[in-house]
N, C-alpha and C positions, 0 to 999 in steps of 0.2 A: 443207646446206653453203652458205655465203655466200662468193662469190668477189670478189676485188678488181678493180675496173674501172680504177682509176688510183691510183698512189701520189703523194701530194702532198708528204710528207716522212716522216721516221721515225715520227712520232706522228699522222699523219692520212692516211687513204685514202678513196677513193670506192668504195662498194659498191652492189650492187643488192639491196635487201631488201624482200620482200613487194611486188614490182612497182614499187618506188620507188627512185630513185637517192638515196643518202644519203652524207653526210660522216661517217665513223666516226673518232672521236678517242680516243686512249689511249696510254699510255707504251709505245713500241716496237711499236705495231700495224702500222707500215709498214716496220719494220727488216728489211733484206735480203729484201724482198718485191717482187713484180712483178705485172704484169697477169695475171689469171686464177688467181693463187695463192689458196689458201683462207685466209680471215682467221681469226685466233684470236679468237673472240668473247669470251673471258674477258678479253682486253685492252681491249675497247671500254668506254670510260667515258662517252662522250657521242655521241649521234647527231643529225645535223641534216638535214632534208629538203633536198635539193640545190636544187630549183627555188624554194625560199624563201630560200636562203642562197647564191646565186650569187656575191655579193660576198665572202663568207667564203672560198669556194674561190679566187677571184682573189687575195685577200690572202695566203692560205697559200702560194700559188705564188710570191709576189713578195717575201716578207719572210724574213729569216733565222729558222731554226727556234728559235734561242735566244730570240727576241723573243716568240714564242708561249708558250714554256715559262715565261718570266718572268711574262707576263700571267696565265696560268692559276694560278701560285703566288700572285700578288697577289690574284686573285679569291677563291681558297680562304681566304687569310688574312682578307680583308675579310668574307667570309660568317661566319667564326668570330667575328671581333672584333665585328661588328654584330649577330650572331645573326639573320641574315636569309638567305633564299634569293634571290640576285640572278637576274634573268632571263637567259636564254641570249643575248639580243641584246647584253649587255655585252661578250661575248667579241670580237665584231667591232669595236665602237666603241673599247674600251680597248686592244685589241691594235694597232689602226691608230694610235691616238694615241701609245702608248708606243714603238712602232717608229719613228715619225717623230721623236719627241722624242730618242730615242737617236741617230738619224742627225744631228739638229741639233747635239747635244752633241759628237758626234765631229768635227763640222766647226767647233766653237767658236761656234756660234750659240745665244744664250740669249734666250728671249722673256720679257719682263717681264709679270707678271700684275698688272694694276692693281687687282684686287679681292682681293689677297692677305690684307690685314688683315680684311676683311669675311668672307672664306671661313673663315679661322682661327676666327672667333667663331661664325658661323652653323652651320658644319658641322664642329664640333671633332673628332668621332670620325673622320669621313672624312679630315680633314686629317692626323690622327695616322697613319692608314693610308698616306696619301700620303708622309709622311716615312719610314715603314718601307719603302715601295716604292722610294723614292729610294736608300736605303742598300743594298737588295738589288740594284738595277740598277747602282749605282756599283761594288759589289763584284764582280758577275758580269761586267760589260761593261767595267770599267776606265775609266768616263767620270765626269766631274764635273758632275752636273746640279744646277742652282740650286734653291732652295727654292720658287721660283715654280711649278716643275713639280708639287710636292706639292699645290698648290692646284688645278691643272688636273685632276689625278687625283681629287682630292676632289670636284670638280664632277661628274665622270663617275660616281663611285660614288653620290653623292647622287641624281643623276638616275635611275639604274637601280633605286634603292629605291622609286621612284614607279611605279605601274602606268602604263605608256605614257609615262613621263617623257620630257621633251624638254630636253636640255641648254641649248638656246637660251632656254627659259623660265626656267631657273634662272639663267643669266647675266643675263637681262633684269632679273629681280627683284633680284639682287645689285647690278647697275648702278644700279638705282633707289635702293637703300639708300645706295650710295656717294654719289650725287648729293644725297640728302637730308642726309647728314652734311656734305657740302661746303657746302651752303647754310647749315646751322647754323653752321659755322665762319666762313664769310664774313660772314654777317649780324651775328653777335655779336662778330666779330673775336677769337676765342678759339682757343687750341690745345687740342685734346682729347687727353688722355692715354689712349692706346689700351690701356695695361696696367691702367687703373683699372676697377673693377667697374661703375661708373656708365656707362662706355662700353659694356661688354658688355650692360648692361640696355637702354640706348638702342637698340643695334643689334637686339637680340632684339625689342623692342617695335615698332620700325619694320618689321621683317619680319612680325610678326603683324598689324600694322595693314594692310599690303599684302595679306596673305592674306584678312583679313576684308573688305577693300574689294572684292577681286576675286570673292569668294564671297558678297557681299551680306549678310554677317553683321556688321552695325554694332555697334560696342562702345558699349552704351548708357551714358549718363551723365545724372544728374539735372540738370535745367535750372538750378536754383539753384547747384549746384556748378560748372557750366560758367560761369555768370555771375561767380561768385566768382573763378574762375581768370583770367578775362578781366581783372578789375579788379586783383587782387592780383599777378598775374604777367603784366602787360600786355606787357612786352618779350618774354618767352618765348612768349606766345600769338601775338603778331604774327610772331615767327620761325616758329612752327609753321604759321601761315597761309601764309607765304611758301613753306615746304616743300611744303605741300599744293598750292599754286598751281603750283609747279614740276613736281610729279609729274603733275598734271592736264594741264598744257600739253605736257609732253614725252612723256608715256606714255599719256594718256587715262584715268588712274586717279583716281577722285574719293574724296577723304578728307573725310567730313562733319565738321561743327564739333565733334561729340562726340569724334571720333577726334583732332582737332586739340588738344582740351583735354587728352587723355591725353599726347600728344606734348609739349605745353607743360610738363606736370609733369616729364617726364623731362629736358627741356631745362633747367628750373629747377634740378633736382637736379644736373645736370652742372656748372652754374656755381658750385655751392657747394663744389666740391673743387678 
């Protein structure tokens, strides 16, 4: 028999299991329970070793229970929609984010996500889950959360799909892409139609260019083809070079000439529409 050491809320308790203190979570596991009561093990859905999850305990003691329930529902929906098993660490990060976002919305404070358009394209499925989550939160909590929050949720979900993912790295990469697009717009003095397929292709290519650069997997290009691009699409190649220089100076990421050639092709295509 496993006894409860502490009740955190109706759906979370601390127990001692096999000599370890653990957080046991499940629907109604702590309902009308107290210290030293026997826990119904059939209700336990998740277990977290306490000394590795002290922040989770602190969070569960400080936020409304509804915020945790909402986050768990969002995570379950995301796992089904993406057909992946998200790591346990997403519970802490996403619950904390959503709880704070709800508090901000209730106070009428809305944060702008400057990477909204890029996130919609780069992490399309995660963004759709973010929109679904917003609707759920708005209905359950009676708050009006802006679409920017869907993008923030999408970033968290994308990060947790990566083993040991770091949301700061995802934000950094997305920021780099935004800066690259801004450089193209400014240099060529053009407005890029974000709804156009060419824009999607450009964003996708810039992302993969950064991945290849950081993983030292250079996108090979025939030397003669590269020289042809330089001569035929001089304006676009010079723009691509400026983009590469900006990324190198601002972020320390080197994009070789071959990669610049591919970027130039996408820039040239962008100007044709």
